[in-house]
C-alpha positions in Angstrom: -0.1 0.0 0.2 1.3 3.4 -1.1 0.5 6.5 1.4 0.6 10.1 -0.4 0.8 13.2 1.9 -0.6 15.9 -0.1 1.7 19.1 0.0 2.0 22.2 -2.3 5.2 19.8 -3.6 3.1 17.0 -4.7 0.6 19.1 -6.3 2.9 21.2 -8.0 4.9 18.0 -9.3 1.8 16.6 -10.6 0.8 20.0 -12.2 4.2 20.2 -14.1 3.7 16.7 -14.9 0.6 16.9 -16.8 1.6 20.1 -18.2 4.9 18.5 -19.7 3.5 15.6 -21.0 0.3 17.2 -22.5 2.6 20.0 -24.4 4.8 17.0 -25.6 1.9 15.0 -26.8 -0.1 17.5 -28.4 3.3 19.6 -30.0 5.3 16.5 -30.7 8.6 15.8 -30.4 9.9 19.1 -32.4 8.1 21.3 -29.9 9.8 23.6 -27.9 8.1 22.1 -25.0 9.5 18.7 -25.7 12.7 17.8 -23.9 14.6 15.1 -25.1 15.7 12.6 -22.4 13.4 13.9 -19.8 12.1 10.9 -17.6 7.9 11.4 -17.5 7.0 11.7 -13.8 4.7 8.6 -12.9 2.7 7.0 -10.6 0.4 7.7 -7.7 1.9 11.0 -6.4 1.5 12.7 -9.7 -2.3 12.1 -9.7 -3.9 14.7 -7.5 -1.9 17.6 -8.9 -2.3 16.1 -12.4 -6.5 16.1 -12.1 -6.3 19.8 -11.1 -4.3 20.8 -13.9 -6.7 18.7 -15.9 -9.5 20.5 -14.4 -8.3 23.8 -14.5 -7.0 22.9 -18.3 -11.0 22.8 -19.0 -11.0 18.6 -18.7 -13.8 18.6 -16.5 -15.8 15.6 -17.3 -15.2 12.1 -15.4 -13.9 10.6 -18.6 -11.6 13.1 -20.0 -9.9 13.5 -16.6 -9.2 9.6 -16.1 -8.1 8.9 -19.5 -5.8 11.9 -19.4 -4.0 11.2 -16.2 -4.2 7.7 -16.2 -2.3 7.9 -19.6 0.2 10.0 -18.2 0.8 8.8 -14.4 0.5 4.9 -15.9 -1.8 4.2 -13.1 -4.9 2.5 -13.5 -8.1 4.1 -14.2 -9.4 2.6 -11.2 -6.8 4.1 -9.3 -7.4 7.5 -10.3 -11.0 7.3 -9.9 -10.3 6.2 -6.2 -8.2 9.4 -6.1 -10.8 11.6 -8.0 -13.8 10.5 -5.6 -11.5 10.7 -2.1 -10.9 14.2 -2.7 -14.0 15.3 -4.2 -16.5 17.2 -2.0 -17.5 20.7 -0.8 -15.5 21.1 1.9 -12.2 22.8 1.5 -10.3 21.3 4.4 -10.6 17.9 3.1 -11.4 18.4 -0.7 -9.8 19.7 -3.9 -12.6 19.6 -6.3 -16.2 19.2 -6.5 -18.3 18.0 -8.6 -22.1 19.9 -10.0 -25.2 18.3 -10.9 -23.9 17.3 -14.5 -21.0 15.5 -13.4 -18.7 18.2 -14.3 -15.5 18.5 -12.4 -14.3 22.7 -10.7 -11.5 23.4 -8.6 -12.9 23.8 -4.8 -9.6 25.4 -3.5 -6.4 26.6 -4.4 -5.3 25.2 -0.7 -4.0 22.1 -0.3 -6.0 20.2 2.2 -3.4 18.0 5.0 -4.8 14.7 4.1 -3.1 11.3 2.9 -3.8 9.2 0.1 -3.6 5.8 0.3 -3.7 3.1 -2.7 
């Protein structure tokens, strides 16, 4: 079992990993955003920040988030879904995002709640 403590650094690392991966995929290896030899950050540690980056960039449906983050992190969709559900809600003390009635996700707070994730 892995335990990830959410901090500003873990969120920033996930956002950075997602943004770099997305730029490389969208622009290809000849783009200025592509850095040859840069090892992609993967695993559960990048999932919360990558989910935030998805939502902030307009990928707000569950499928968009699961597909994008699972591809980046190399985690199973079920693992990404667990994190998505765990950090979803209306209390900014323990949640990072919320889902509206149509199932679209929105960032709840910019501050990182003091929680740990286990997967």
